[in-house]
C-alpha positions as CSV (number, residue, x, y, z in Angstrom):
1,M,12.1,0.9,15.3
2,D,9.0,2.5,13.6
3,N,5.9,0.5,14.0
4,I,2.1,1.0,13.8
5,F,1.7,1.2,17.6
6,T,4.3,3.9,18.3
7,A,3.1,5.9,15.3
8,L,-0.5,5.6,16.6
9,V,0.5,6.9,20.0
10,R,2.9,9.6,19.0
11,R,1.2,10.9,15.9
12,R,-2.5,10.0,15.4
13,T,-3.0,11.3,11.9
14,T,-5.6,10.1,9.4
15,G,-3.0,8.1,7.6
16,V,-1.8,6.3,10.7
17,V,-5.3,5.5,11.9
18,M,-6.2,4.1,8.5
19,E,-3.0,2.0,8.5
20,F,-4.0,0.6,11.9
21,V,-7.6,-0.2,10.7
22,L,-6.2,-2.0,7.7
23,W,-3.8,-3.9,9.9
24,C,-6.6,-5.0,12.1
25,I,-8.5,-6.3,9.1
26,V,-5.5,-8.3,8.0
27,C,-5.2,-9.8,11.5
28,F,-8.9,-10.7,11.4
29,A,-8.4,-12.3,8.0
30,A,-5.5,-14.3,9.4
31,L,-7.7,-15.4,12.3
32,L,-10.5,-16.5,9.9
33,S,-7.9,-18.4,7.9
34,L,-6.7,-20.2,11.0
35,I,-10.3,-21.2,11.9
36,A,-10.8,-22.4,8.3
37,L,-7.6,-24.4,8.5
38,A,-8.6,-26.1,11.8
39,M,-12.1,-26.9,10.4
40,G,-10.7,-27.9,7.0
41,A,-8.3,-30.6,8.4
42,G,-5.2,-28.7,7.2
43,N,-6.4,-27.9,3.7
44,F,-3.3,-26.4,1.9
45,V,-5.3,-23.4,0.5
46,W,-6.1,-22.2,4.0
47,I,-2.4,-22.7,4.9
48,L,-1.4,-20.5,2.1
49,L,-4.0,-17.9,3.0
50,L,-3.0,-17.9,6.6
51,L,0.7,-17.5,5.8
52,T,-0.1,-14.7,3.4
53,A,-2.2,-12.8,5.9
54,A,0.3,-13.4,8.7
55,G,3.2,-12.2,6.6
56,L,1.3,-9.1,5.4
57,G,0.3,-8.3,9.0
58,V,3.9,-8.4,10.2
59,I,5.1,-6.2,7.4
60,M,2.3,-3.7,7.9
61,A,2.9,-3.7,11.7
62,F,6.4,-2.3,11.0
63,R,5.0,0.2,8.4
64,L,7.1,-1.1,5.5
65,K,4.5,0.1,3.1
66,E,6.4,-0.5,-0.2
67,V,7.3,-4.1,0.9
68,A,3.7,-4.7,2.0
69,L,2.3,-3.4,-1.4
70,L,4.7,-5.5,-3.4
71,Y,4.3,-8.6,-1.2
72,S,0.5,-8.4,-1.3
73,V,0.1,-8.4,-5.1
74,C,2.9,-10.9,-5.8
75,V,2.0,-13.5,-3.1
76,F,-1.7,-13.1,-3.4
77,N,-1.7,-13.3,-7.2
78,A,0.4,-16.5,-6.9
79,I,-2.3,-18.0,-4.7
80,L,-5.0,-16.8,-7.1
81,F,-3.1,-18.6,-9.9
82,L,-3.1,-21.8,-7.8
83,I,-6.8,-21.6,-7.0
84,H,-8.4,-20.1,-10.1
85,Y,-6.1,-21.4,-12.9
86,L,-5.0,-24.8,-11.6
87,V,-7.7,-26.0,-9.2
88,F,-10.7,-24.7,-11.2
89,S,-9.3,-25.9,-14.5
90,V,-9.5,-29.5,-13.3
91,S,-13.3,-29.2,-13.3
92,Y,-13.3,-28.0,-16.9
93,G,-11.8,-31.3,-18.1
94,G,-15.1,-33.1,-18.5
95,G,-17.3,-30.4,-19.9
96,P,-17.6,-27.6,-22.6
97,Q,-16.4,-24.1,-22.0
98,T,-18.2,-20.9,-23.0
99,A,-16.4,-18.1,-24.8
100,F,-17.3,-15.8,-21.9
101,S,-15.7,-17.9,-19.2
102,I,-12.5,-18.3,-21.3
103,V,-12.3,-14.6,-21.9
104,L,-12.9,-13.8,-18.2
105,F,-10.2,-16.2,-17.0
106,I,-7.7,-15.0,-19.6
107,L,-8.4,-11.3,-18.9
108,T,-8.0,-11.8,-15.1
109,F,-4.8,-13.8,-15.6
110,L,-3.3,-11.0,-17.8
111,L,-4.4,-8.4,-15.4
112,S,-2.7,-10.2,-12.6
113,L,0.5,-10.4,-14.6
114,A,0.2,-6.7,-15.4
115,V,-0.2,-5.8,-11.8
116,V,2.8,-7.8,-10.7
117,A,4.9,-6.3,-13.6
118,C,3.9,-2.7,-12.8
119,A,4.6,-3.3,-9.1
120,F,8.2,-4.2,-9.9
121,V,8.5,-1.2,-12.2
122,Q,7.1,1.1,-9.5
123,F,9.2,-0.1,-6.6
124,F,12.5,-0.9,-8.4
125,S,12.9,1.9,-11.0
126,R,12.6,5.6,-11.3
127,V,9.3,5.3,-13.1
128,N,6.3,6.3,-11.1
129,M,3.3,4.0,-11.9
130,G,1.3,4.4,-8.7
131,T,-1.9,5.6,-10.4
132,V,-1.7,3.0,-13.2
133,L,-0.9,0.3,-10.7
134,T,-3.8,1.2,-8.4
135,I,-6.3,1.2,-11.4
136,L,-5.0,-2.2,-12.6
137,E,-5.4,-3.6,-9.1
138,I,-8.9,-2.3,-8.7
139,C,-9.9,-3.8,-12.1
140,N,-8.2,-7.1,-11.1
141,V,-10.1,-7.3,-7.8
142,A,-13.4,-6.4,-9.6
143,L,-12.9,-9.2,-12.2
144,I,-12.0,-11.7,-9.5
145,M,-15.1,-10.8,-7.6
146,I,-17.2,-11.2,-10.7
147,M,-15.8,-14.7,-11.2
148,Q,-16.5,-15.6,-7.6
149,I,-20.1,-14.2,-7.8
150,L,-20.8,-16.1,-11.0
151,M,-19.6,-19.4,-9.5
152,Y,-21.6,-19.0,-6.3
153,A,-24.7,-17.8,-8.1
154,A,-24.6,-20.5,-10.7
155,Q,-26.2,-23.1,-8.4
156,Y,-29.3,-21.0,-8.2
157,V,-29.7,-20.0,-11.9
158,G,-29.0,-23.3,-13.7
159,E,-26.6,-25.9,-14.7
160,D,-23.4,-24.7,-16.4
161,E,-19.7,-24.9,-16.1
162,Y,-19.6,-22.4,-13.2
163,Y,-21.9,-24.7,-11.3
164,N,-19.6,-27.6,-12.0
165,I,-16.6,-25.5,-10.8
166,N,-18.4,-24.4,-7.6
167,T,-19.6,-28.0,-6.8
168,Y,-16.1,-29.4,-7.4
169,H,-14.4,-26.6,-5.4
170,R,-16.7,-27.0,-2.4
171,S,-16.3,-30.8,-2.4
172,W,-12.6,-30.4,-2.7
173,M,-12.5,-28.2,0.3
174,N,-14.0,-29.0,3.7
175,A,-17.6,-27.6,3.7
176,K,-17.5,-26.5,7.3
177,G,-14.5,-24.2,6.8
178,Y,-15.3,-23.2,3.3
179,W,-17.2,-20.0,3.8
180,I,-15.0,-18.9,6.7
181,G,-11.9,-19.3,4.6
182,T,-13.7,-17.6,1.6
183,T,-14.6,-14.6,3.8
184,A,-10.9,-14.3,4.7
185,F,-10.0,-14.5,1.0
186,W,-12.5,-11.7,0.1
187,L,-11.2,-9.6,3.0
188,I,-7.6,-9.8,1.9
189,L,-8.6,-9.3,-1.8
190,V,-10.5,-6.1,-1.1
191,L,-8.0,-4.9,1.5
192,I,-5.1,-5.0,-1.0
193,A,-7.1,-2.7,-3.4
194,V,-8.0,-0.3,-0.6
195,F,-4.4,-0.3,0.6
196,Y,-3.2,0.7,-2.8
197,V,-5.9,3.4,-3.1
198,Y,-5.0,4.9,0.3
199,C,-1.2,4.7,-0.3
200,F,-1.2,6.3,-3.8
201,W,-4.3,8.5,-3.6
202,G,-5.0,8.9,0.0
203,P,-3.4,9.8,3.4
204,V,-1.3,6.6,3.8
205,S,1.7,7.9,2.0
206,D,4.8,9.0,3.8
207,R,7.7,7.4,1.9
208,A,9.4,7.6,-1.5
209,D,7.3,4.7,-2.9
210,K,10.5,3.0,-4.0
211,L,12.3,0.0,-2.6
212,Y,15.6,0.2,-4.6
213,V,16.9,2.3,-7.4
214,S,20.4,1.8,-8.6
215,N,22.8,4.4,-7.4
216,G,24.5,5.3,-10.6
217,G,27.1,7.9,-11.3
218,N,24.5,10.7,-11.8
219,R,22.8,10.1,-8.5
220,G,23.5,11.6,-5.1
221,G,24.0,9.7,-1.9
222,G,20.4,10.3,-0.9
223,G,19.0,8.7,-4.0
224,T,18.4,11.7,-6.2
225,Y,18.9,11.6,-9.9
226,A,19.6,13.9,-12.8
227,G,16.6,16.2,-13.4
228,F,15.4,15.8,-9.8
229,R,13.7,18.9,-8.4
230,P,13.7,19.1,-4.6
231,G,10.5,20.1,-2.9
232,M,7.7,19.0,-0.7
233,R,4.1,18.0,-1.2
234,G,1.3,18.8,1.2
235,V,-0.7,15.9,2.5
236,T,-3.0,17.4,5.1
237,G,-3.6,20.9,6.3
238,A,-3.4,24.2,4.5
239,Y,-1.2,22.9,1.7
240,A,-2.9,19.5,1.1
241,G,-2.5,18.5,-2.5
242,R,0.0,21.3,-3.4
243,T,3.7,20.9,-4.3
244,I,6.2,23.5,-3.2
245,Y,9.7,23.4,-4.8
246,L,12.8,24.6,-3.2
247,D,14.5,25.8,-6.5
248,G,17.9,26.2,-4.8
249,R,16.7,28.2,-1.8
250,T,16.3,27.5,1.9
251,L,12.6,27.3,2.4
252,T,11.3,28.9,5.6
253,I,8.0,27.8,7.1
254,G,6.0,29.5,9.8
255,S,3.0,31.7,10.8
256,S,4.7,35.0,9.9
257,E,3.8,36.5,6.6
258,T,7.5,37.0,5.9
259,V,8.3,33.3,5.5
260,N,8.2,31.3,2.2
261,V,5.4,29.0,3.4
262,Y,2.8,30.8,5.4
263,I,0.7,28.6,7.8
264,P,-1.9,30.5,9.8
265,D,-2.0,28.2,12.8
266,P,-1.5,29.1,16.5
267,Q,0.5,25.9,17.0
268,V,3.0,27.1,14.4
269,S,5.8,29.4,15.4
270,R,6.5,32.6,13.4
271,T,9.5,31.0,11.9
272,H,8.9,27.4,12.7
273,C,11.6,25.7,10.6
274,A,13.8,25.9,7.5
275,I,14.3,23.3,4.9
276,R,17.1,23.1,2.4
277,F,18.5,20.5,0.0
278,N,22.1,19.4,0.0
279,S,23.0,18.5,-3.6
280,Q,26.3,17.0,-2.5
281,T,24.8,14.4,-0.1
282,G,21.4,14.1,-1.8
283,Y,19.6,14.7,1.5
284,Y,17.2,17.3,2.8
285,E,18.3,19.3,5.9
286,I,15.7,20.6,8.3
287,L,16.4,23.3,11.0
288,D,13.8,23.3,13.8
289,Q,13.4,26.8,15.2
290,S,10.0,26.3,16.8
291,T,8.4,25.9,20.2
292,N,6.2,22.9,19.5
293,G,8.7,21.0,17.4
294,V,9.0,19.4,14.0
295,Y,8.1,15.7,13.9
296,L,8.9,12.9,11.4
297,G,6.5,10.2,10.2
298,N,7.9,7.7,12.8
299,G,7.1,10.1,15.6
300,A,10.6,11.3,16.2
301,R,11.1,15.0,17.1
302,L,14.0,16.8,15.4
303,Y,16.7,18.4,17.4
304,Q,16.1,22.1,17.9
305,G,18.5,24.7,16.7
306,R,20.5,22.6,14.3
307,Y,20.1,21.1,10.8
308,T,19.0,17.4,10.7
309,A,19.6,15.4,7.5
310,V,16.6,13.4,6.3
311,Q,16.1,11.4,3.1
312,S,13.7,11.9,0.2
313,G,10.3,10.5,0.9
314,T,10.3,11.4,4.6
315,T,7.1,12.7,6.2
316,V,7.4,16.0,8.1
317,F,4.7,17.1,10.6
318,I,4.4,20.8,11.4
319,A,1.6,21.0,14.0
320,S,-1.4,19.4,12.2
321,H,0.1,20.0,8.8
322,Q,1.7,17.0,7.0
323,F,4.2,17.2,4.2
324,I,6.2,14.7,2.2
325,L,9.7,15.5,0.9
326,L,10.0,14.7,-2.8
């Protein structure tokens, strides 16, 4: 089974290394949550935070990126609701509320709902909302950080409702484990936003970014749909950021100037491989004709001299050049 360790050993790309770094941060956050839990005498917030970090770490270890992305925003925003909108609201009961604090809380709550809604649309429909979802998540994290900073800074700038919230919050939790657990909270908060940025805008992207799309009558067995245009997108190497469409042809790739996709690299054979799309099955088919091989995102090498069927969203490595099949 594909996991972060085998991928790191077999194919140490920028994306895999970044995944491993993010996974290490999640594990560190889980450790901090465990320490806060031990010092906080079993405080249920640290229990929730520990379970969230541990679950995210397991999912990321098996490189289930879409599951990790959906899990992170849904579960973490649920915890945020418990902490920010239920716990903190108790401290509001005895005092006045400013318009700014009300607007900030409502805006953050609506942003959290928008992030969760867009995540379900992104991963369970044909609509691609990766960019919108990433921007919303960044804004959501920024607003939450602003609220946190206001609460922590209030004790130094005067008496207001933020000071009351912070005082209540710190007395409700165990003071010894409070800052350790809060550090874990911040780590996971920022990490989720960074994970979205790297998955949708950066090198950590080697799948179809979908969890499930209904296989209706106008869709092939490989998950294609009406109007689908087979092709591949360059991630790293000479074709990074460029999309090449098959347009019904068999695409040849190599270092010879006679091929369709020319890659001037000594590690690439003259005719390294050929890629075609089978409209009957809905799968891509790759023919390895090289000396150094064609590798997939999980580190597996394709069989040489025969076509191998792979699904949409698969990562293909040709020497140091990385492509994603659309």
